Structure formats: structure tokens, C-alpha cells
BALOBA-1460 file (C-alpha; in Angstrom, 3 decimals):
// residues 109
<rec num="1" residu="m" x="3.272" y="19.562" z="-12.711"/>
<rec num="2" residu="r" x="1.042" y="16.924" z="-14.242"/>
<rec num="3" residu="e" x="-0.620" y="14.301" z="-12.109"/>
<rec num="4" residu="r" x="0.770" y="10.848" z="-12.739"/>
<rec num="5" residu="q" x="-1.481" y="7.865" z="-13.181"/>
<rec num="6" residu="a" x="-1.177" y="5.461" z="-10.253"/>
<rec num="7" residu="k" x="0.567" y="2.238" z="-11.264"/>
<rec num="8" residu="f" x="-1.157" y="0.092" z="-8.606"/>
<rec num="9" residu="q" x="-4.861" y="-0.286" z="-7.789"/>
<rec num="10" residu="i" x="-6.918" y="-0.590" z="-4.627"/>
<rec num="11" residu="g" x="-7.058" y="-4.253" z="-3.635"/>
<rec num="12" residu="q" x="-3.732" y="-5.109" z="-5.256"/>
<rec num="13" residu="v" x="-1.117" y="-6.967" z="-3.196"/>
<rec num="14" residu="v" x="2.280" y="-5.270" z="-3.306"/>
<rec num="15" residu="r" x="5.594" y="-5.649" z="-1.544"/>
<rec num="16" residu="h" x="8.200" y="-3.097" z="-0.550"/>
<rec num="17" residu="r" x="11.349" y="-3.083" z="-2.702"/>
<rec num="18" residu="i" x="13.697" y="-2.536" z="0.267"/>
<rec num="19" residu="f" x="11.970" y="-3.569" z="3.490"/>
<rec num="20" residu="p" x="10.540" y="-7.044" z="4.187"/>
<rec num="21" residu="f" x="6.815" y="-6.366" z="4.171"/>
<rec num="22" residu="r" x="3.843" y="-6.671" z="1.869"/>
<rec num="23" residu="g" x="0.342" y="-5.296" z="1.901"/>
<rec num="24" residu="v" x="-2.997" y="-4.656" z="0.239"/>
<rec num="25" residu="i" x="-3.614" y="-1.152" z="-1.091"/>
<rec num="26" residu="f" x="-6.691" y="0.472" z="0.449"/>
<rec num="27" residu="d" x="-6.207" y="4.096" z="-0.658"/>
<rec num="28" residu="v" x="-4.053" y="6.158" z="-3.033"/>
<rec num="29" residu="d" x="-2.868" y="9.774" z="-2.826"/>
<rec num="30" residu="p" x="-1.889" y="11.252" z="-6.247"/>
<rec num="31" residu="e" x="1.143" y="12.782" z="-4.522"/>
<rec num="32" residu="f" x="2.616" y="12.947" z="-1.022"/>
<rec num="33" residu="a" x="-0.055" y="13.933" z="1.532"/>
<rec num="34" residu="n" x="1.481" y="13.203" z="4.922"/>
<rec num="35" residu="s" x="3.202" y="15.434" z="7.486"/>
<rec num="36" residu="e" x="6.602" y="17.098" z="7.092"/>
<rec num="37" residu="e" x="7.599" y="15.377" z="10.333"/>
<rec num="38" residu="w" x="6.854" y="11.979" z="8.741"/>
<rec num="39" residu="w" x="8.715" y="13.035" z="5.577"/>
<rec num="40" residu="n" x="11.786" y="14.151" z="7.502"/>
<rec num="41" residu="s" x="11.865" y="10.897" z="9.484"/>
<rec num="42" residu="i" x="12.855" y="9.064" z="6.278"/>
<rec num="43" residu="p" x="16.654" y="8.892" z="5.903"/>
<rec num="44" residu="a" x="17.679" y="11.396" z="3.199"/>
<rec num="45" residu="e" x="19.505" y="8.779" z="1.117"/>
<rec num="46" residu="v" x="16.297" y="6.757" z="0.649"/>
<rec num="47" residu="r" x="13.719" y="9.578" z="0.852"/>
<rec num="48" residu="p" x="11.462" y="9.359" z="-2.223"/>
<rec num="49" residu="s" x="10.244" y="12.257" z="-4.330"/>
<rec num="50" residu="k" x="6.926" y="13.791" z="-3.210"/>
<rec num="51" residu="d" x="5.506" y="14.165" z="-6.747"/>
<rec num="52" residu="q" x="4.435" y="10.561" z="-7.237"/>
<rec num="53" residu="p" x="1.510" y="8.472" z="-6.011"/>
<rec num="54" residu="f" x="1.678" y="7.322" z="-2.383"/>
<rec num="55" residu="y" x="-0.230" y="4.256" z="-1.228"/>
<rec num="56" residu="h" x="-1.964" y="3.403" z="2.027"/>
<rec num="57" residu="l" x="-1.451" y="-0.291" z="2.755"/>
<rec num="58" residu="y" x="-2.769" y="-2.845" z="5.176"/>
<rec num="59" residu="a" x="0.751" y="-4.112" z="5.663"/>
<rec num="60" residu="e" x="2.291" y="-7.097" z="7.394"/>
<rec num="61" residu="n" x="5.641" y="-8.667" z="8.054"/>
<rec num="62" residu="d" x="6.600" y="-11.791" z="9.998"/>
<rec num="63" residu="e" x="6.011" y="-10.063" z="13.348"/>
<rec num="64" residu="s" x="3.034" y="-7.759" z="12.981"/>
<rec num="65" residu="a" x="0.216" y="-6.173" z="10.993"/>
<rec num="66" residu="y" x="0.029" y="-2.394" z="10.602"/>
<rec num="67" residu="v" x="-0.842" y="0.438" z="8.225"/>
<rec num="68" residu="a" x="1.949" y="1.725" z="5.968"/>
<rec num="69" residu="y" x="2.275" y="4.760" z="3.689"/>
<rec num="70" residu="v" x="4.615" y="4.021" z="0.777"/>
<rec num="71" residu="s" x="5.773" y="5.817" z="-2.379"/>
<rec num="72" residu="e" x="5.113" y="4.205" z="-5.742"/>
<rec num="73" residu="q" x="8.851" y="3.904" z="-6.489"/>
<rec num="74" residu="n" x="9.276" y="1.637" z="-3.443"/>
<rec num="75" residu="l" x="6.543" y="-0.844" z="-4.352"/>
<rec num="76" residu="e" x="6.322" y="-3.774" z="-6.724"/>
<rec num="77" residu="p" x="3.523" y="-6.277" z="-7.388"/>
<rec num="78" residu="d" x="3.421" y="-9.305" z="-5.099"/>
<rec num="79" residu="e" x="2.177" y="-12.219" z="-7.160"/>
<rec num="80" residu="s" x="3.154" y="-14.921" z="-4.678"/>
<rec num="81" residu="g" x="-0.509" y="-15.783" z="-4.110"/>
<rec num="82" residu="d" x="0.162" y="-16.074" z="-0.372"/>
<rec num="83" residu="p" x="-2.940" y="-15.007" z="1.585"/>
<rec num="84" residu="m" x="-2.741" y="-11.815" z="3.629"/>
<rec num="85" residu="k" x="-3.051" y="-12.229" z="7.402"/>
<rec num="86" residu="h" x="-3.770" y="-8.564" z="8.261"/>
<rec num="87" residu="p" x="-7.175" y="-8.538" z="10.062"/>
<rec num="88" residu="a" x="-8.427" y="-5.475" z="8.146"/>
<rec num="89" residu="v" x="-7.957" y="-7.288" z="4.818"/>
<rec num="90" residu="a" x="-10.489" y="-9.999" z="5.732"/>
<rec num="91" residu="e" x="-12.815" y="-7.339" z="7.146"/>
<rec num="92" residu="k" x="-12.735" y="-4.958" z="4.173"/>
<rec num="93" residu="f" x="-11.827" y="-7.150" z="1.164"/>
<rec num="94" residu="s" x="-12.722" y="-10.450" z="-0.495"/>
<rec num="95" residu="p" x="-10.049" y="-12.554" z="-2.232"/>
<rec num="96" residu="e" x="-10.214" y="-12.218" z="-6.007"/>
<rec num="97" residu="g" x="-7.471" y="-14.470" z="-7.278"/>
<rec num="98" residu="k" x="-3.710" y="-14.369" z="-7.112"/>
<rec num="99" residu="g" x="-2.338" y="-11.050" z="-5.869"/>
<rec num="100" residu="r" x="-5.665" y="-9.224" z="-5.766"/>
<rec num="101" residu="y" x="-8.541" y="-8.471" z="-3.405"/>
<rec num="102" residu="r" x="-11.907" y="-6.868" z="-4.146"/>
<rec num="103" residu="p" x="-13.293" y="-4.260" z="-1.722"/>
<rec num="104" residu="k" x="-16.407" y="-5.530" z="0.037"/>
<rec num="105" residu="a" x="-19.572" y="-3.554" z="-0.592"/>
<rec num="106" residu="l" x="-20.355" y="-1.049" z="2.130"/>
<rec num="107" residu="p" x="-23.420" y="-1.972" z="4.170"/>
<rec num="108" residu="v" x="-26.492" y="0.094" z="3.337"/>
<rec num="109" residu="h" x="-28.001" y="1.854" z="6.366"/>
């Protein structure tokens, strides 16, 4: 099995194709790297394939901010330009134009 190149990059704003939330990518797994329990909690009819990149997002919807783990097939670019309200985004990223954030430099100790 060859490793696929991730379609989205860290700092990119994406939205879920099915569910009403969007987020900023803060990490990428080249393929599924979560628990079987998490995997099995996804309804079978919408359960994605494990052999694709999965993205860790600082996600938000109208009600809350949270961390999401989403397959590449269920994401698309969000180019709305709307600012993210998730508190971790402001803490860890700087805005870099429409639909993109740049990771802040780590403090040197």
C-alpha cells in the first residue's frame, strides 16, 4: 500500500462535506491512527476508508469549539474568509490571508 500525499496542509481552513462544521488543520496522520472503538462509532454507511490521510482539526460549529478527527474524503477547502473563533487557533496560529493560518513559532526556552 503506498502512502498518499495529503491534499490539505497544516493551517488550512477546511469544512466537513456532510456535517455543519469547519476547522483549521493542526496535524495530519498519513492513514487512520485512532482507536477501533472510535472507528466503530461511525455509522457503517458513512464510515470512511482507513487508508487515506486523517486530519486533526481545531473545529467549530455554531454552538461550540472542539477538536475533530476527519478523513480526507470528508473535507473540502473553506475559502469563505470568515475568521475562526476556536480559542486554540488564535493561540497557536496567525492569520495568513483567506482560508489559511500560519503556525506561530514555538517559544525558545
